[in-house]
C-alpha positions, 0 to 999 in steps of 0.5 A: 334279660331273658327277652333281651336274650331270647333273640341270641338263640333265635338268630341262628340258623344252618350253613347254606345248602345244608338240610337244616331248618331255616329261620330267615325271615320276619317273626312275631312272638305269640304271646298267648302261647309263650310262657316267661317263667319269671321274667316280664311279659312284653306287650308284643315282640318281632325279629328280623332274620337274615343269613349269609352261609353260617352268619346270622344277623338279627334284629329284635324289636321288644315293645314293653311299657317303657317303649320300643327297643331294639337289639342287633346280634350277629352269630356263627354256627360252627360248633366252635367257641366264640367271644362275645363282646359288651357289658357281660363279655363271654363265650358262645358256642352254636351248633346243630343237635339234629334239627334242633339248634342249641346255643351256650353262652357263658359269661367270663367271670361265671355269673351268666349262663344261657342255654338255648333250644330252638326248633321249626315246625314242619311247615316252617311257620312256627319256631319254638325256643326254649330259653333257661338262664342262670344269673346274679339275679337266679334262674328262669326258663322261658318257651317262646313261641314264634310265628312267621309273618 
């Protein structure tokens, strides 16, 4: 669950024209530098992020022993609560905390909580993502290191 949710935080960036980091582009997960906690380590992961103002779109491809899987996400970075549809409906709030992007997602029934902190290196070539999850299967913290391609 952590890795499939990882792109939720990563797929977000600031408004066009502001001085916040821009995570748009193509990224590859550095498996050797990343820590997965209790989550299964994938064999590979890539992410394509595009931005249109405050709205971000991402497509994450995760490679595992079961084969590749894709997950697309759309996000709004405005500090307001937004509905999250799907099999685990809930709410998400995404905002800037300085130059760190913070996102918090909660399920409507309280069974799931995810917090994500995303930072970009000064040269724009590496993004570091901390993902903390709490759900019915317990808690996990992962630290993911993405490299711009």
